FIBAMAR-561275 format. One record per residue: x, y, z of N, C-alpha, C, CB in turn; residue in three letters; residue number from 1. Coordinates in Angstrom, 2 decimals. Glycine has a CB too. Example, Ala and Ser with C-alpha at 12.3 -4.5 7.8 and 13.67 -1.06 7.14 Angstrom:
# FIBAMAR-561275
SITE     n.c1     n.c2     n.c3    ca.c1    ca.c2    ca.c3     c.c1     c.c2     c.c3    cb.c1    cb.c2    cb.c3  resn  resi
SITE    13.19    -5.69     7.80    12.30    -4.50     7.80    13.20    -3.30     7.80    11.31    -4.47     9.05   ALA     1
SITE    12.85    -2.25     7.08    13.67    -1.06     7.14    12.90     0.03     7.87    14.08    -0.60     5.72   SER     2
***
This chain:
# FIBAMAR-561275
SITE     n.c1     n.c2     n.c3    ca.c1    ca.c2    ca.c3     c.c1     c.c2     c.c3    cb.c1    cb.c2    cb.c3  resn  resi
SITE    38.67     7.89    11.46    38.71     6.82    10.48    37.72     5.69    10.82    40.12     6.27    10.38   UNK     1
SITE    37.71     5.32    12.07    36.86     4.22    12.49    35.33     4.64    12.37    37.22     3.80    13.97   UNK     2
SITE    35.03     5.92    12.66    33.65     6.42    12.52    33.24     6.38    11.08    33.51     7.84    13.07   UNK     3
SITE    34.11     6.71    10.19    33.81     6.69     8.75    33.51     5.26     8.28    34.99     7.28     7.94   UNK     4
SITE    34.29     4.30     8.75    34.07     2.88     8.40    32.75     2.40     8.95    35.21     1.99     8.93   UNK     5
SITE    32.41     2.86    10.18    31.14     2.47    10.80    29.95     3.05     9.99    31.09     2.96    12.29   UNK     6
SITE    30.12     4.30     9.54    29.08     4.93     8.71    28.91     4.15     7.40    29.43     6.42     8.40   UNK     7
SITE    30.04     3.86     6.77    29.96     3.10     5.46    29.34     1.75     5.65    31.37     2.93     4.81   UNK     8
SITE    29.63     1.08     6.78    29.03    -0.22     7.10    27.55    -0.11     7.27    29.64    -0.81     8.34   UNK     9
SITE    27.09     0.96     7.95    25.69     1.24     8.15    25.00     1.46     6.85    25.50     2.41     9.03   UNK    10
SITE    25.58     2.17     5.98    25.04     2.43     4.63    24.87     1.15     3.86    25.94     3.39     3.85   UNK    11
SITE    25.92     0.33     3.86    25.86    -0.94     3.15    24.77    -1.89     3.75    27.25    -1.63     3.21   UNK    12
SITE    24.66    -1.85     5.05    23.63    -2.68     5.66    22.24    -2.22     5.28    23.77    -2.68     7.15   UNK    13
SITE    22.02    -0.89     5.20    20.73    -0.38     4.78    20.44    -0.73     3.33    20.65     1.13     4.98   UNK    14
SITE    21.40    -0.57     2.48    21.23    -0.87     1.05    20.93    -2.32     0.86    22.48    -0.49     0.25   UNK    15
SITE    21.58    -3.19     1.63    21.33    -4.60     1.55    19.89    -4.92     2.02    22.37    -5.37     2.38   UNK    16
SITE    19.47    -4.28     3.12    18.12    -4.44     3.64    17.09    -3.98     2.57    17.94    -3.62     4.96   UNK    17
SITE    17.30    -2.81     2.02    16.38    -2.25     1.05    16.29    -3.16    -0.15    16.82    -0.85     0.63   UNK    18
SITE    17.41    -3.64    -0.65    17.42    -4.52    -1.79    16.59    -5.81    -1.52    18.86    -4.87    -2.15   UNK    19
SITE    16.84    -6.40    -0.36    16.14    -7.67    -0.01    14.68    -7.45     0.28    16.79    -8.34     1.20   UNK    20
SITE    14.34    -6.44     1.03    12.98    -6.23     1.47    12.05    -5.59     0.45    13.00    -5.42     2.67   UNK    21
SITE    12.59    -4.71    -0.41    11.77    -4.00    -1.32    11.99    -4.39    -2.79    12.01    -2.58    -1.15   UNK    22
SITE    13.17    -4.43    -3.21    13.43    -4.68    -4.61    13.22    -6.15    -5.00    14.85    -4.25    -4.95   UNK    23
SITE    13.64    -7.03    -4.14    13.52    -8.50    -4.44    12.20    -9.08    -3.97    14.68    -9.28    -3.77   UNK    24
SITE    11.72    -8.71    -2.79    10.53    -9.37    -2.29     9.23    -8.68    -2.68    10.61    -9.47    -0.82   UNK    25
SITE     9.27    -7.42    -3.02     8.07    -6.68    -3.47     8.21    -6.26    -4.89     7.81    -5.45    -2.60   UNK    26
SITE     8.43    -7.16    -5.78     8.65    -6.83    -7.15     7.52    -5.96    -7.73     8.82    -8.09    -7.95   UNK    27
SITE     7.85    -4.87    -8.34     6.86    -4.01    -8.98     6.29    -2.98    -8.12     5.79    -4.78    -9.50   UNK    28
SITE     6.80    -2.72    -6.91     6.24    -1.73    -6.01     6.53    -0.31    -6.47     6.76    -1.94    -4.62   UNK    29
SITE     7.55    -0.13    -7.24     7.93     1.23    -7.61     7.37     1.58    -8.98     9.46     1.38    -7.61   UNK    30
SITE     7.17     2.87    -9.19     6.49     3.39   -10.31     7.24     3.19   -11.63     6.24     4.82   -10.08   UNK    31
SITE     8.49     3.14   -11.62     9.28     3.04   -12.82     9.39     1.65   -13.41    10.59     3.54   -12.55   UNK    32
SITE     8.61     0.67   -12.85     8.72    -0.72   -13.28     8.42    -0.87   -14.77     7.79    -1.60   -12.48   UNK    33
SITE     7.32    -0.26   -15.19     6.89    -0.43   -16.60     7.15     0.87   -17.34     5.37    -0.84   -16.71   UNK    34
SITE     8.07     0.86   -18.25     8.39     2.04   -19.01     7.33     2.29   -20.07     9.78     1.90   -19.64   UNK    35
SITE     7.13     3.52   -20.38     6.28     3.97   -21.47     4.78     3.59   -21.22     6.78     3.35   -22.81   UNK    36
SITE     4.41     3.42   -20.02     2.98     3.24   -19.67     2.54     4.33   -18.74     2.72     1.87   -19.03   UNK    37
SITE     1.31     4.76   -18.80     0.83     5.82   -17.90     0.84     5.28   -16.46    -0.60     6.30   -18.32   UNK    38
SITE     1.07     6.20   -15.59     1.08     5.81   -14.17     0.04     6.63   -13.45     2.49     6.02   -13.53   UNK    39
SITE    -0.93     5.91   -12.88    -2.00     6.58   -12.13    -2.28     5.81   -10.88    -3.28     6.73   -12.97   UNK    40
SITE    -2.99     6.43    -9.99    -3.41     5.71    -8.79    -4.97     5.74    -8.75    -2.78     6.38    -7.48   UNK    41
SITE    -5.54     5.68    -9.96    -7.00     5.72   -10.06    -7.68     4.63    -9.29    -7.42     5.65   -11.49   UNK    42
SITE    -7.17     3.42    -9.28    -7.81     2.34    -8.56    -7.80     2.61    -7.08    -7.13     1.03    -8.86   UNK    43
SITE    -6.69     3.10    -6.56    -6.63     3.45    -5.15    -7.60     4.57    -4.80    -5.23     3.86    -4.77   UNK    44
SITE    -7.66     5.61    -5.64    -8.60     6.70    -5.41   -10.05     6.24    -5.46    -8.39     7.79    -6.44   UNK    45
SITE   -10.33     5.27    -6.38   -11.71     4.73    -6.41   -12.08     4.02    -5.14   -11.88     3.79    -7.56   UNK    46
SITE   -11.14     3.27    -4.57   -11.39     2.60    -3.29   -11.58     3.59    -2.21   -10.26     1.66    -2.93   UNK    47
SITE   -10.76     4.62    -2.18   -10.86     5.70    -1.18   -12.22     6.38    -1.26    -9.74     6.75    -1.38   UNK    48
SITE   -12.68     6.62    -2.49   -13.97     7.27    -2.65   -15.11     6.39    -2.13   -14.20     7.60    -4.11   UNK    49
SITE   -15.02     5.11    -2.40   -16.01     4.14    -1.90   -16.06     4.10    -0.37   -15.71     2.75    -2.45   UNK    50
SITE   -14.87     4.04     0.21   -14.82     4.05     1.70   -15.49     5.26     2.26   -13.39     4.00     2.19   UNK    51
SITE   -15.16     6.44     1.68   -15.68     7.68     2.21   -17.17     7.83     1.95   -14.94     8.84     1.64   UNK    52
SITE   -17.63     7.40     0.79   -19.06     7.54     0.44   -19.96     6.53     1.18   -19.24     7.36    -1.06   UNK    53
SITE   -19.52     5.23     1.19   -20.36     4.19     1.72   -20.14     3.91     3.20   -20.15     2.96     0.94   UNK    54
SITE   -18.98     4.22     3.71   -18.65     3.84     5.05   -18.58     4.96     6.02   -17.41     3.14     5.05   UNK    55
SITE   -17.74     5.95     5.79   -17.53     6.99     6.76   -18.41     8.20     6.52   -16.10     7.39     6.75   UNK    56
SITE   -18.98     8.27     5.40   -19.84     9.44     5.00   -19.07    10.73     5.12   -21.12     9.53     5.87   UNK    57
SITE   -17.76    10.66     4.86   -16.88    11.79     4.81   -16.67    12.45     6.22   -17.43    12.80     3.82   UNK    58
SITE   -17.09    11.77     7.25   -16.94    12.34     8.59   -15.78    11.69     9.35   -18.24    12.16     9.39   UNK    59
SITE   -15.23    12.44    10.28   -14.14    11.89    11.09   -14.78    11.02    12.16   -13.24    13.03    11.73   UNK    60
SITE   -14.20     9.87    12.37   -14.76     8.88    13.32   -13.74     8.55    14.39   -15.20     7.57    12.58   UNK    61
SITE   -14.23     8.18    15.58   -13.32     7.69    16.57   -12.83     6.33    16.05   -14.00     7.60    18.00   UNK    62
SITE   -11.64     5.93    16.55   -10.97     4.77    16.02   -11.82     3.53    16.10    -9.70     4.56    16.72   UNK    63
SITE   -12.50     3.31    17.21   -13.29     2.09    17.38   -14.43     2.03    16.32   -13.87     2.02    18.84   UNK    64
SITE   -15.06     3.13    16.08   -16.16     3.19    15.04   -15.58     2.94    13.68   -16.90     4.58    15.05   UNK    65
SITE   -14.41     3.59    13.35   -13.78     3.40    12.06   -13.43     1.94    11.82   -12.55     4.26    11.96   UNK    66
SITE   -12.85     1.31    12.85   -12.45    -0.12    12.67   -13.65    -1.02    12.47   -11.64    -0.62    13.88   UNK    67
SITE   -14.77    -0.70    13.09   -16.01    -1.47    12.90   -16.46    -1.28    11.47   -17.13    -1.03    13.91   UNK    68
SITE   -16.49    -0.05    10.99   -16.94     0.27     9.61   -15.96    -0.38     8.60   -17.02     1.84     9.38   UNK    69
SITE   -14.67    -0.28     8.81   -13.70    -0.86     7.92   -13.87    -2.37     7.85   -12.29    -0.50     8.37   UNK    70
SITE   -14.11    -3.00     8.96   -14.37    -4.47     8.98   -15.63    -4.80     8.14   -14.57    -4.99    10.47   UNK    71
SITE   -16.64    -4.02     8.35   -17.89    -4.24     7.55   -17.67    -4.05     6.05   -18.99    -3.27     8.01   UNK    72
SITE   -16.92    -3.05     5.68   -16.63    -2.78     4.27   -15.88    -3.99     3.70   -15.79    -1.45     4.10   UNK    73
SITE   -14.83    -4.43     4.36   -14.03    -5.58     3.83   -14.88    -6.82     3.75   -12.79    -5.86     4.71   UNK    74
SITE   -15.72    -7.02     4.79   -16.61    -8.20     4.73   -17.60    -8.11     3.54   -17.39    -8.35     6.08   UNK    75
SITE   -18.19    -6.95     3.33   -19.08    -6.79     2.18   -18.35    -6.98     0.88   -19.75    -5.43     2.20   UNK    76
SITE   -17.15    -6.46     0.78   -16.40    -6.61    -0.49   -16.09    -8.06    -0.71   -15.10    -5.79    -0.49   UNK    77
SITE   -15.80    -8.85     0.32   -15.49   -10.25     0.10   -16.69   -11.04    -0.26   -14.86   -10.83     1.29   UNK    78
SITE   -17.87   -10.65     0.21   -19.13   -11.28    -0.19   -19.54   -10.95    -1.60   -20.22   -10.88     0.74   UNK    79
SITE   -19.36    -9.64    -1.92   -19.83    -9.17    -3.27   -18.83    -9.47    -4.40   -20.10    -7.64    -3.23   UNK    80
SITE   -17.63    -9.91    -4.09   -16.58   -10.04    -5.11   -17.00   -11.11    -6.10   -15.21   -10.41    -4.46   UNK    81
SITE   -16.77   -10.77    -7.34   -16.97   -11.74    -8.48   -15.73   -12.51    -8.64   -17.34   -11.03    -9.83   UNK    82
SITE   -15.76   -13.75    -8.27   -14.54   -14.61    -8.32   -14.05   -14.87    -9.75   -14.83   -15.97    -7.64   UNK    83
SITE   -14.93   -14.65   -10.75   -14.47   -14.85   -12.10   -13.77   -13.64   -12.68   -15.61   -15.23   -12.96   UNK    84
SITE   -13.86   -12.49   -11.95   -13.20   -11.24   -12.39   -11.71   -11.38   -12.22   -13.72   -10.01   -11.61   UNK    85
SITE   -10.95   -10.75   -13.11    -9.48   -10.77   -12.98    -9.01    -9.80   -11.96    -8.82   -10.48   -14.29   UNK    86
SITE    -9.83    -8.88   -11.54    -9.38    -7.88   -10.52    -9.62    -8.39    -9.16   -10.11    -6.53   -10.69   UNK    87
***
């Protein structure tokens, strides 16, 4: 009986954590947020394509080289960003 109560308490604690950390603090993270609208990850795939094409040239890199390239990509994006754009 005590083990079952402990399990139930653990489940309630997890649900409370999930509600606070994901549903309340990261509003809109889940796909079902907007009903009747198409759901795609095209923007994410476009970023991935850019990273592969411009940065890594589709090759596997050692971590130190990847981090250098990733830093350069982010730096270039921040310089090239159009601040008047809504994106």
